[in-house]
C-alpha positions, 0 to 999 in steps of 0.5 A: 431931567424929567425927559431924561428920567422918562427915557431911562424908564423906558429903557429899563422896562422894555428888556424886562417885557422882552424877557417875560415874552421870550420865556413863553412856554408851549407844548408839543402834541397833536391837536384834534379838530372838526370840520364845520363848513369851512371852519375848523373848530377844536374838538371837545373830546378826544379821538378815542370817544368822538363817534363821527357820522358819514360825511363827516371832516376831522383834522389832526395837527402836529405843532407846539402852542401854549394852549388850545385857543392859539393852537394851530389849525390843520392846513390843505384842502378839507372837502369830504367830496374831494377826499372821499371821491374814490371811496364808495358808500357801503351798507353798514359803514360810514366814511370820514375824511381825515386832514392829517398835518405833520406840522412845520420843521420849527415844531418838530422834535430835535433830530426829526423831520415832518412828513408832507401833510396828507388827506384819507378817506376812512371807511369804517363801521358805523359806531367806529371812533375817530381813533378807529378811522385814523388807525385804518388809514394812518398807522402806527399810532402811538398813545401814552398811559393817560391815552394821549395821542402821541404819534400818527403814522409813526411821526413823531418817534418819540415824545408825547405833549412834552412842555416846550420853553423859550418860544414866544412864537410858539404855535398847538396843547394840552390844557395850560396848567394853572400855575397863576400864569394869567397874572402879571409877569414878574418882569412886569412887575419889577418893570412897574416898580422901577417906573415908580421909582424913577418917577419920583425921583424925577419929581423930587429933582424938578422941585430941587431945581425950582427951590 
């Protein structure tokens, strides 16, 4: 009887846990990265305020993710020497290597298809921001009223940081809203309650049989 009750607990709990994962929430947007040696690091400021030095490598990746911790990194070669090999140094300017990854078809908005990833070397004034470097090589850019980067080279045609639900495999996003989501989910709470009730029933049945 106890074994049967344990199996019943699992039958109740597993679907609830799966349901909690299936309702994961992510955001579809362009994430901004900085290259340090061979490692991509999520940028701590936006492209409109970042002012990279000559020789910097910076990247952008379009994807769906739940938060910055699980954001998808740009793919492909990222070496400054290779990207800017045909862009000679000029006085009064700097060169910024850019890696632009338009993401996968799974992350694309409905009805749109991501272009192939590209690299570009932007030669801009020494005090230029990353946004200015990006505008020099990947127009048209699109921003929302809060200066959030919405599109690079016209992709995507619409949308900007919109919420995407029902993707347990969500992959790159603005900060996750603080809605108490770090606590246990409703599914897990309900599952725990079911385990407690069924466990108590199993103990009662065992005592009854011994009596």
